[in-house]
Residue, then its C-alpha position, 0 to 999 in steps of 0.5 A: e500499499k505504501i509503494i502505491d501511495g508514493y507514486k500517487a503523491v508523485i503522481l499528482n505533483i506532477v499533474r498539478k504542475g501543468p501539462c505531462i506525459l505519464m507513463e506506467r505504473g498506475a498513472d491511467y487508473i490515479l488518474r480516472d477520478v481525478i482529471s481528463f486525460l487521453n490513455v494512450y496504449v503503445y505496444a510493440p509486438n515484433i520481439t525483435k524490433k522489442i529486442e532491438r529497443a532492448v538493446k539499444i536503450g535498455g543496454q541488454s545483451e541480446e541475450n539477455a535481451k527476451a528474458f528483459i522483455q519477458q519480465q518486465e511484463q511480467s512487473r508491469a501487468a502483477f504492477y497492474q493486478q496487485y494494485t489497480d482493477i484494470t487489465r495492463a495492456e487489454l484494450s479496450e482500457y486505452d483511449l487510443c491504442i499505437n502499433s509501434d511497430t506498423f509506424t515505425g521502421n528502425a525501432l527506435d522513432m518512435s516520431i511517428c507514434v508522436d506525431i498521432i498521439k498530438s494529432a489526437l490531444q488536438 
């Protein structure tokens, strides 16, 4: 309970300061009755691109990248299951879902996804 209380305090403090982007750790659950926001889920089903991102951004070795990705996904799902009534990655829970594999040639270039989100906010 202290963990979610700490996240909640930090998230609410950030939101009170002005427009922001919050990723993961139940921000959607914490804010759902507090403020109007765009709830976006960017996902990548292509394991090859996920591995490339884990290596280039996460500093993982190619040998460990797949296990790292699986651990991250399990950790996020477990967090949501423990602290919220939201099923993480259930597309109906989000306002906008973007398959980043569709909109990225380079696994690290998320600029088209960013443009889609900006357009949705206008």
